[in-house]
VMD Tcl script that draws the C-alpha trace (Angstrom):
set ca {
  {-25.19 52.66 -164.25}
  {-22.89 51.23 -161.59}
  {-20.39 53.33 -159.63}
  {-17.57 51.75 -157.61}
  {-15.39 53.68 -155.17}
  {-12.31 52.02 -153.71}
  {-9.20 53.07 -151.83}
  {-6.14 51.13 -152.92}
  {-2.60 51.98 -151.81}
  {-3.67 55.37 -150.45}
  {-5.33 56.24 -153.77}
  {-9.07 56.80 -154.10}
  {-10.25 55.31 -157.38}
  {-13.70 55.84 -158.87}
  {-15.04 53.48 -161.54}
  {-18.12 54.11 -163.69}
  {-19.72 51.16 -165.51}
  {-22.55 51.51 -168.02}
  {-23.75 53.03 -171.26}
  {-22.86 56.72 -171.63}
  {-20.57 56.55 -168.60}
  {-18.37 59.08 -170.42}
  {-20.74 61.84 -169.28}
  {-19.26 61.50 -165.78}
  {-15.98 62.96 -167.04}
  {-17.58 66.33 -166.39}
  {-17.74 65.47 -162.67}
  {-14.20 64.17 -162.24}
  {-12.15 66.51 -164.45}
  {-11.85 69.77 -162.54}
  {-9.35 72.54 -163.16}
  {-6.25 71.61 -165.10}
  {-4.94 70.69 -168.50}
  {-6.10 67.48 -170.18}
  {-4.09 65.25 -172.49}
  {-6.00 62.52 -174.28}
  {-3.85 59.70 -175.62}
  {-5.90 57.56 -177.98}
  {-5.65 54.87 -180.59}
  {-5.83 56.21 -184.14}
  {-8.90 54.11 -184.88}
  {-10.95 55.48 -181.97}
  {-13.03 58.65 -182.14}
  {-13.06 60.96 -179.14}
  {-16.02 63.04 -180.34}
  {-18.12 62.01 -177.33}
  {-15.32 63.00 -174.96}
  {-14.96 66.39 -176.64}
  {-18.73 66.90 -176.26}
  {-18.31 66.47 -172.50}
  {-15.01 68.29 -171.90}
  {-15.03 70.81 -174.73}
  {-12.28 71.29 -177.28}
  {-9.74 72.84 -174.89}
  {-7.85 69.56 -174.72}
  {-4.54 68.23 -175.94}
  {-4.42 65.10 -178.08}
  {-1.69 62.52 -178.68}
  {-2.42 59.75 -181.19}
  {-0.90 56.26 -181.28}
  {-1.34 53.57 -183.91}
  {-2.33 50.98 -181.31}
  {-0.78 47.55 -180.94}
  {2.44 46.06 -179.61}
  {4.61 48.38 -181.72}
  {3.61 51.26 -179.41}
  {4.41 49.39 -176.23}
  {8.03 50.43 -175.81}
  {10.23 53.05 -174.19}
  {10.33 55.17 -177.35}
  {6.59 55.76 -177.06}
  {6.92 56.48 -173.34}
  {9.61 59.09 -174.02}
  {7.49 60.68 -176.77}
  {4.52 61.03 -174.40}
  {6.69 62.46 -171.63}
  {8.36 64.85 -174.07}
  {4.94 66.14 -175.12}
  {3.82 66.60 -171.51}
  {7.00 68.52 -170.71}
  {6.89 70.75 -173.80}
  {3.24 71.64 -173.17}
  {3.87 72.49 -169.52}
  {1.79 69.76 -167.85}
  {1.99 69.58 -164.06}
  {1.24 66.86 -161.50}
  {-2.35 68.01 -160.93}
  {-3.19 67.87 -164.63}
  {-4.90 64.92 -166.31}
  {-3.89 62.20 -168.73}
  {-6.75 60.21 -170.26}
  {-5.93 56.90 -171.96}
  {-8.52 55.87 -174.55}
  {-8.04 52.46 -176.14}
  {-7.33 48.81 -175.51}
  {-5.04 47.14 -173.01}
  {-1.83 47.76 -174.93}
  {-2.49 51.50 -175.05}
  {-3.46 51.78 -171.38}
  {-0.29 49.89 -170.45}
  {2.05 52.36 -172.14}
  {0.07 55.48 -171.20}
  {-0.31 54.41 -167.58}
  {3.43 53.77 -167.31}
  {4.33 57.15 -168.82}
  {1.84 58.91 -166.53}
  {3.20 57.15 -163.45}
  {6.79 58.34 -163.97}
  {6.28 61.89 -165.28}
  {6.77 64.14 -162.23}
  {6.28 60.96 -160.15}
  {2.69 60.68 -161.24}
  {-0.23 62.68 -162.64}
  {-3.99 62.21 -162.46}
  {-4.69 59.19 -164.64}
  {-8.05 58.38 -166.20}
  {-8.48 55.13 -168.11}
  {-11.24 54.78 -170.70}
  {-10.90 51.20 -171.98}
  {-12.61 50.55 -175.30}
  {-12.48 46.73 -175.32}
  {-14.13 44.21 -173.01}
  {-10.72 42.81 -172.08}
  {-9.53 46.30 -171.15}
  {-12.63 46.97 -169.04}
  {-12.35 43.81 -166.95}
  {-8.58 43.48 -166.78}
  {-5.95 45.81 -168.25}
  {-7.41 49.16 -167.12}
  {-8.13 47.93 -163.58}
  {-5.73 47.12 -160.77}
  {-2.79 49.47 -161.22}
  {-0.28 47.24 -163.04}
  {1.37 48.54 -166.18}
  {4.38 47.54 -168.26}
  {6.13 48.04 -171.58}
  {8.36 45.77 -173.64}
  {12.14 46.11 -173.82}
  {14.55 44.41 -176.24}
  {11.84 42.00 -177.41}
  {11.00 40.97 -173.84}
  {7.32 41.50 -173.01}
  {6.25 43.56 -169.98}
  {9.72 43.79 -168.45}
  {9.59 47.48 -167.39}
  {6.62 48.77 -165.42}
  {5.14 50.16 -162.23}
  {2.17 49.80 -159.92}
  {0.08 52.95 -160.29}
  {-3.62 53.20 -159.50}
  {-5.82 55.27 -161.83}
  {-7.76 58.22 -160.47}
  {-10.82 57.26 -162.50}
  {-11.83 54.39 -164.81}
  {-14.75 54.82 -167.19}
  {-16.08 51.53 -168.58}
  {-18.56 52.87 -171.11}
  {-20.16 49.77 -172.63}
  {-21.19 51.80 -175.68}
  {-17.67 51.21 -177.01}
  {-18.47 47.50 -177.20}
  {-21.24 48.00 -179.79}
  {-18.72 48.04 -182.62}
  {-16.09 45.76 -181.08}
  {-15.35 42.85 -183.47}
  {-16.77 39.51 -182.33}
  {-13.35 37.91 -181.78}
  {-12.27 40.81 -179.57}
  {-15.50 40.55 -177.60}
  {-14.92 36.81 -177.08}
  {-11.36 37.58 -175.94}
  {-12.79 39.65 -173.12}
  {-15.46 37.07 -172.30}
  {-12.73 34.48 -171.65}
  {-11.39 36.71 -168.86}
  {-14.89 37.26 -167.48}
  {-15.40 33.48 -167.42}
  {-12.09 33.16 -165.58}
  {-13.40 35.34 -162.75}
  {-16.56 33.26 -162.56}
  {-14.74 29.94 -162.50}
  {-12.08 30.70 -159.93}
  {-13.55 33.50 -157.79}
  {-17.29 34.04 -158.19}
  {-19.88 31.26 -158.25}
  {-22.69 33.81 -158.67}
  {-21.07 35.25 -161.80}
  {-20.47 31.74 -163.12}
  {-24.16 30.91 -162.75}
  {-25.11 34.16 -164.48}
  {-22.80 33.33 -167.39}
  {-24.47 29.93 -167.77}
  {-28.01 31.28 -167.54}
  {-27.72 34.42 -169.71}
  {-25.82 33.32 -172.80}
  {-28.19 34.95 -175.30}
  {-28.16 38.33 -173.56}
  {-24.39 38.34 -173.21}
  {-23.71 37.19 -176.77}
  {-26.17 39.76 -178.18}
  {-24.52 42.42 -175.97}
  {-27.74 43.42 -174.26}
  {-26.99 46.42 -172.02}
  {-28.15 44.94 -168.72}
  {-26.22 41.71 -169.28}
  {-23.00 43.40 -170.38}
  {-23.14 45.96 -167.58}
  {-23.60 43.18 -165.02}
  {-20.70 40.99 -166.16}
  {-18.33 43.96 -166.48}
  {-19.33 45.27 -163.05}
  {-19.01 41.86 -161.42}
  {-15.65 41.14 -163.05}
  {-14.27 44.50 -161.91}
  {-15.44 43.87 -158.33}
  {-13.65 40.53 -158.32}
  {-10.40 42.00 -159.58}
  {-10.55 44.90 -157.12}
  {-11.10 42.53 -154.19}
  {-7.92 40.68 -155.13}
  {-5.90 43.84 -155.79}
  {-6.93 45.42 -152.46}
  {-5.58 42.39 -150.63}
  {-2.35 42.15 -152.61}
  {-1.70 45.43 -154.50}
  {2.02 44.83 -155.08}
  {1.98 41.05 -155.63}
  {3.79 40.43 -152.35}
  {1.33 38.08 -150.63}
  {0.74 35.56 -153.39}
  {-2.97 36.39 -153.54}
  {-2.89 38.21 -156.86}
  {-1.69 35.01 -158.50}
  {-5.33 33.88 -158.72}
  {-5.71 36.31 -161.63}
  {-3.32 34.04 -163.55}
  {-5.74 31.11 -163.58}
  {-5.57 29.61 -167.07}
  {-2.67 31.88 -167.96}
  {0.30 29.60 -167.26}
  {-0.77 27.23 -170.02}
  {-2.54 30.00 -171.95}
  {0.55 32.19 -172.27}
  {2.55 29.14 -173.39}
  {0.01 28.44 -176.15}
  {0.13 32.09 -177.26}
  {3.92 32.02 -177.42}
  {4.04 28.65 -179.21}
  {1.70 30.01 -181.88}
  {3.84 33.09 -182.44}
  {0.91 35.00 -180.93}
  {-1.35 33.95 -183.81}
  {-3.73 32.55 -181.19}
  {-5.50 35.38 -179.36}
  {-5.10 35.85 -175.62}
  {-8.69 34.95 -174.80}
  {-8.74 31.75 -176.86}
  {-5.42 30.64 -175.40}
  {-6.59 31.33 -171.83}
  {-9.82 29.41 -172.49}
  {-7.80 26.30 -173.36}
  {-5.47 27.03 -170.45}
  {-8.39 27.04 -168.00}
  {-9.50 23.60 -169.16}
  {-6.01 22.08 -169.00}
  {-5.28 23.61 -165.59}
  {-8.64 22.35 -164.29}
  {-7.81 18.84 -165.52}
  {-4.40 19.14 -163.86}
  {-6.12 20.09 -160.60}
  {-8.29 16.96 -160.72}
  {-5.24 14.78 -161.33}
  {-3.55 16.36 -158.32}
  {-6.61 15.48 -156.24}
  {-7.39 19.16 -155.53}
  {-10.14 20.04 -158.01}
  {-13.67 18.64 -157.84}
  {-13.97 16.28 -160.83}
  {-17.27 17.86 -161.91}
  {-15.49 21.15 -162.63}
  {-13.93 19.94 -165.88}
  {-17.31 19.54 -167.61}
  {-18.65 22.74 -166.05}
  {-15.72 24.76 -167.41}
  {-15.83 23.08 -170.81}
  {-19.57 23.61 -171.17}
  {-19.55 27.33 -170.38}
  {-16.66 27.92 -172.77}
  {-18.50 26.05 -175.54}
  {-21.59 28.18 -174.95}
  {-19.51 31.23 -175.88}
  {-17.81 29.60 -178.90}
  {-14.46 29.49 -177.12}
  {-12.05 26.57 -177.64}
  {-11.49 23.90 -175.00}
  {-8.58 22.14 -176.71}
  {-5.69 22.92 -179.01}
  {-7.48 20.69 -181.52}
  {-10.23 23.33 -181.71}
  {-7.81 25.91 -183.12}
  {-7.56 26.65 -186.83}
  {-3.75 26.54 -186.79}
  {-1.35 23.77 -185.83}
  {0.44 24.14 -182.51}
  {3.71 22.36 -181.79}
  {3.24 20.83 -178.34}
  {7.00 20.80 -177.78}
  {6.99 24.60 -178.16}
  {4.20 24.88 -175.59}
  {6.29 22.84 -173.16}
  {9.38 24.99 -173.83}
  {7.35 28.11 -173.09}
  {6.10 26.61 -169.81}
  {9.72 26.07 -168.76}
  {10.43 29.79 -169.37}
  {7.45 31.02 -167.35}
  {8.33 34.12 -165.29}
  {6.62 32.60 -162.22}
  {9.09 29.72 -162.25}
  {11.21 29.19 -159.15}
  {13.70 26.36 -159.51}
  {11.82 23.43 -161.02}
  {8.36 24.58 -159.96}
  {5.77 27.17 -160.92}
  {3.45 28.82 -158.42}
  {-0.09 28.37 -159.74}
  {-3.69 28.96 -158.63}
  {-5.45 25.59 -158.61}
  {-9.24 25.38 -158.73}
  {-10.87 23.60 -155.78}
  {-14.47 24.06 -156.86}
  {-16.32 26.75 -158.79}
  {-15.50 30.00 -156.97}
  {-12.71 28.67 -154.73}
  {-9.00 28.06 -155.25}
  {-5.67 27.34 -153.57}
  {-2.10 28.27 -154.39}
  {0.28 25.39 -155.10}
  {3.84 24.93 -156.31}
  {3.63 22.54 -159.27}
  {6.73 20.98 -160.82}
  {7.49 21.72 -164.44}
  {7.53 17.99 -165.18}
  {4.03 17.57 -163.72}
  {2.64 20.44 -165.78}
  {4.28 19.13 -168.94}
  {2.94 15.64 -168.26}
  {-0.57 17.03 -167.84}
  {-0.37 19.03 -171.07}
  {0.95 16.07 -173.07}
  {-1.67 13.72 -171.64}
  {-4.57 16.09 -172.26}
  {-3.55 17.18 -175.74}
  {-2.20 13.83 -176.86}
}
mol new
graphics top color blue
foreach p $ca { graphics top sphere $p radius 0.5 }
foreach p [lrange $ca 0 end-1] q [lrange $ca 1 end] { graphics top cylinder $p $q radius 0.2 }
display resetview
């Protein structure tokens, strides 16, 4: 069991990582009402065993359809009708989409309540539930309304991963690999040397990669909690191209698989700019292959229109004028921020894919 304690933006956050981490709820939930917001498909029996049945429950279907202002209003309406106060608790149990909408609702009800995130996917544990960013969709625009709000507690109980479908597990591994490539040479080496343990979801291996990924994200968030210094942009490594591939596929390509391809293309782009060590391309490709993740659009089971990828790049929210601010890999574990022209990115994509 690993326990992390950090102070971010005047908020003390405690993070528990390991099997049966849920038992620590007993320590952190003191006096006060508790609302658990969970995905319909997820059982909260283990949570009830720890906290007892004197809890309130709000159930969502899970998925993008919940990630809107209607859901936010419904959660807030429930909190108000049941008399919840600022010192009471909201516990979000589910994947990244659920924690996004619950975290946003919690942050604005009475200007914020005690928020506990219990992510149930690997991607949620290493990304969505950590760092304090939340957002919901509005008028078909993704993540356009949101806040920065740090959770009181995060419980990354790796027991939830036992039944996580393989594709969802690989989605999360792509983000873990991202941390290793761009921020953490030690994690990268561990990922290369412990493939069997990670793929088989051996407790010690999973606990280590989740713990290490969380530490990396927290180090970035502490330095740039509100995305004002340009440091937090490193978390977007692989995502400029990755998000464009997702959009071009109509989101048929999963986030992790798209980001995996994005990491390769952005690494190649870095070598062509004379910034990235040439050896990094093979290193990144090889580790992705070890985990059955794609390294090229040609590896996908569906056809992707390259012109649609390029159109999506041009609409990137990080765009300023004719350039996009991007983290560029220097070597494994190190990076720099650069403004790259749209034309240069498009040229790199066309050259690599073509």
